[in-house]
N, C-alpha and C positions, 0 to 999 in steps of 0.2 A: 504494500500500500504506500503510495507516494502522496506528498502534499501537492506537488505540481509535476506534470509531465509536459515537456516542451518538444514540439515536433519541428525540427529544422536547426541546423548547426551553423547558420550564418552569424554575423555580428549581433543581431537582435537576440536570437535564441541563446547564444553562448554568454552574452552579457547578463541576461536575466538569470540564466542557470547559475552563473558565478555568484551573483549578488544574493540570490536566494540561499544557496548552499553556504555561503559565508555567514549567514545569519542563523544557520542551524536547521533550515527547512530541508526535508528530504525531496530531492529533485532528480528527475531522470530526463536526459536529453536524448532524443532519437533522431538520427541523421541517416537518410537513405543511402548516401554514398560512404564509401570507406575513406576516412581522413588520412592524409590530406587529399583533397580533391580540387580539380580545376573549377573556377567560378568565372563565367564570362562577365566581365565588368571592367570598366576603364581603370578602376582602382584609385581614383582620386579622392583624397580626404581633405576637406577644407579646414581652415583654422578653427571655425566654430565647432566643428565635429571633433577635431584634435583636442581642443580644450575641454570638451565634455567627457572624453575618455579618462577614466581614472587609472589607467595603466600606462606604463612606459612602452611606447611602440617604436622608439627611435631606431632600434635594430632592424625594423621591418620597412623602413622608409628607403626606397631605392633611388628616388630622385626628388628634389625639392624645386618647385616651380616659382620663379620670380617674374616670368614674362609670359604673356599670352598674345599670340598673333591671331587676330581676327581677320577672316576673309569674307568679303561681302560680294553681292552681284556686281557685274560690270568691272570685274578685276580690281575693285577697290580693296584696300587693306589698311588695318590699323594695328599697331603694336603697343601694348600696354606693359609697362615695366614698373615693378614696385620695389621698395626697400625691404619689405618683409615677405616671408613665404606666403603664397596664396593657395597653393595646392601641395599636398604631400602625396607622392606616388608610392603605392604599395602593391605588392604581388598578392592577390587575394588568396592564392593557394597557401602561402606561408602565413599571411595575416590571420586568416580564419582558423588555421590550425593552432596558432599561438593563443587565440582567444578561447578555443575549446580546451587547450591544455591548462589554462588558468582556471577554467571552470572545474576541471578535474582536481586541480590542486586545492580548490576550495571545498571539495567533498562531493561534487556532483557525479552521479552515475551517468556514463555516456555509452550508448549503444550505437555505433556507426555500422554501416552496411546492413541496416534494418529498415524496412519500409513500412510506414504507417498506412493502414488500410481503411479503418473506420473506428467509430466509437459508439457506445450506447450507454444509456443511463441505467444505473443500478442503485435505486434509493437516493442517498445523498452523494453518491460517488458517480464517477464515469469510468467505464471500462474501455481501455484503448486496445484495439486489435492491430497487430502487425503481421508481417509474413513469417514471424518466428514465434510469437506468443501473445499473451494478453496481460495487461497490467491495470490495476486500479489506481485512481487518482482523485483528489478533491477538486483540482482545477486542471483543465487541459488548455495549453497555449499553442496556438498556431503561429509558428515562425517559419513556415515552409514556403515562403516566396510568393510571387505574383500569381502563380497558378495554385494557390494553397488548397490542398485536399481538405484540410481542417475547415477552412472557410466554406468550401462547397458542401461538406457533410453537415455543417452547422447552420447552413442557409444564411451565411453572413458575407456574401459577396458584395464588394463595393467597387466603385470606380470603373475605369476603362483601361485598355491596354494598347500600347504602341509596340513597335518592333525595332530591333537593332541587330546589326551584323558586325562582328569584330574579328580582326585578324591579329594574331601574335606574330610579328614579323621579325625574324632573327637576321641581323645584319652584322657586318664587321664592327668591332668595338670602336674603331676610330670614327665610324659613321654615327654611332650613338653619342659619342663625346661631343660631336658638332651641335647637337640639339639639347644637351643637358641644360636643365633649368628653364626650358621653354616648352610650351604646349601650343598646338594649333587648334583653333576652333573655326571650322569652315562652313558658313551658311550657304555656300553654293552646292555643297556636297549632295544634299537630298532635300526633297520637298517637305515642308513643314517639320524641319528638324535640322540637324547639323552633323558634320563629320568632325572627328577629333584625332589628334596624334599625341599620345602620352609616352614619354620615354621611360623605360624601366632599366634595370641593371644590365640585362643581356639581350634586350629586344625593344621593339617599338609596338605599343598597343595602338592600332589604327582601326577606327570604327566609324559607322554611320548609324544614326538613329532617327526615327521619325515618330510623331505622335499619331500618324495614320495607322489604322489597324492592319493594313496590307498595302504593299506596293510591288509592282512587278519588276522594278528596276534596281532593287536594293543590291543585288550582286554586282551589277554594273557600276553602281555608285561607289561601292567599296573598292572595286578594282581601280577606278579612277583616283580615289584617295590614295591608294598605295602607289600608283604610278607617279602621282604628283608630289609625294612626300618622301619617297625613298630614294636616296642617292647611293649608288654603289650596288654591290651584289646582294641578292636575297639568298641567305643560306637555307632558310626554312620558313614556311608560312603555314600557320594553323588557323583555320577559320571556324568561328563558333557563332551560333545565333542565340539570341535571348530576347526577352520582352521588357518593355518599359511600362511603368504604371503612371496614371494621372487621374485626377478627380473627374467626376461627371456633374459637378455642381450641387450635389446633394450632401447633406451633413454626414450621412453614413451611420451604420451601427457596427460597433467593433467588439461586442461581447454579448453573451447571454448569461444565464445563471451558472453555467459550467465552463464556458469557453471564452478565451480572450485571444484576439489577434494582434500581433506586433510585427514590426518590420514591413517588408514588401507585401505581406499578406493583407495589410490594411490598404494597399495601393495608395499610399500617401507620400510617395517620392516627390521630390521637387519637380513640378511640371514645367518649369522654365529651363532648368539646367539638366534635369534627369538624375541629379544626385540622390542616392538612396541611403547611404550609410549614416548620414546625420539623423534622419528621422527613424532609422532602425535603432540607433542607440537611444534616441529620445523616447520612442515608444516603449522600449525595454525598461528604461528608468521609470517612466510613469506607471507601467504595469507593475513593477516591483513595489512602488509606493502603495498602489491600490490593493495588491494581493496581501501585503503585510497588514494593512488596515483591516482588510476583510477577515483575515485569520484572527485578528485581535477584537473582532466584533464591532469595529468602528464604522463600517460602511458596507454597502452591497457592491457586487462587481459592476453594477451599472454606473458606478462613479467613473470607471475607466472610459466608457464612451463619452460621458459628460466632460471629462477632462480633455480628451482629444478634441472634442467640438469647441472647447474653450481655448485650448493652448496650442493646438496644431492646425486644425482644419481652416480657421479663418485666414492664416497666412498662406496656406496652400491654395485656397480659392483665389486670393489676389495674385499669386504667382501664375495660376492658370489663366486668369484674365490677361495678365501681362504677356504670357507666351502666345496667346491667341492674337493679340494685337501685333506683337513682334513679327511672327511668322506670316502674317497677312499684310504686313506693311514694311517689308525689308528695305525697299528703296528709301523710305522715310527714315528708317532707323539708321541706315548708313550715312545719310546726310546729317542727321542729328549728332551722331558720334563725331563726324568730321568737324562740324562747326561748333559743337558744344561738348568737347571731349571730356569735360569734368563730369558728365553724366555717368561715365564709367565708374567714377568713385562710389556711386550709389551701390553698384553691384559688388564692388570690392568690400564695402562695409557689410553687405549681407554675408559674403563668404567669410569675413572675419568675425561675424557674430555681433557687429556693432549696429546693425539695422535689420529691418525685415521688409517684406513685400507689402504689408498692409498700407493702404492709401498711397500706392505708388504714383497715382495721378497727381498728387500734391507734392510728393517728395522728389520725383524726377526733375520737375522744373526748378526746384530749389537748388539741386546739385548743378543742373545745367547752367544756371545763372550765377553760380559761385556764392549764392546766399548761404549754402551749406557745403562744407568740404569734408573729405574723408580724413580720418585720423591717420591713415596710411598714406605716405607720400607716393605719388605715382607720376610717371612720365608717359606721355602719349605721342606717338609718331604716326602721321597719316601717310598713306600711299607708299608704304615701304616696298621697295622693288624686289628684294630677295626672297620674300616668303611666297 
């Protein structure tokens, strides 16, 4: 009999498992893949996420970004450079394994290579069924990603899905060194989305993602991104598909009396940037607070949905509105950035954790007109020829 069973060993699931176990709760984490396992993801951690982690992950940072090269339609380009790190690049295979290892150190039982199938209620408990056995728990947590089986079985599906295709491109070390500290964000790469280039220790993570539910040209889009951004010989190229989450304008329901959803299972990733790790850790932390209060008789599990609607969903909704405006008005965005470059400071502040998306219609003009400036010094260069 467990206090909590968590399905999914990503950052959300392992964070909650570690925190619960450290407080003496009996927790079981079930992960369908054998760890370590590959996770299709750009692997970018923003400073706001980095600061929220209560673990030292410095050994798992493979590159630190100080420069972002934006590409716009009509071959326009802008390079933004900062004095502080704006993205920490991690290898999700190693990073996720580290987080699970810390959960084990805290006393959590971990069953990897075991697949969740279903659950049913048995009085005050839930019985979790896997391809190996059955386990009883007081609370079941779905941390099993955007296509969460837990969410489906509990009738707690939220949001919508987009698609992404990513290539791990292995090139000569000298070619990686040329792009250390810089990422590329290409709004030409795919309709209603963008392409990216993230340098890692031994490869380049190159991908394209769109908020459309399907597109027939995504393989071609990725191929073009690789051709345009790889200089030198490609030693190996591994391609993986995955999905993106974004809201559908509704508040959402993220728990019932036995089940809580966290991480990508909530489909509350940042709909403007596609970043998911920040809200994965955030929802794990909120769920820990609620579960602890619940076990102490101080609240019902419904407080979890109430807190997400209050603390997470409003900002995600504004980010969604901003993304719709941006991807439908790319020409206007390019001109705005060119003539009012300080507007980029607004987005740097969000990544740093010094601002949010709420009321962006008011905030963006304040930054554009230098009425408000970022705490982080940035340099902006327009129409840079070499990117």
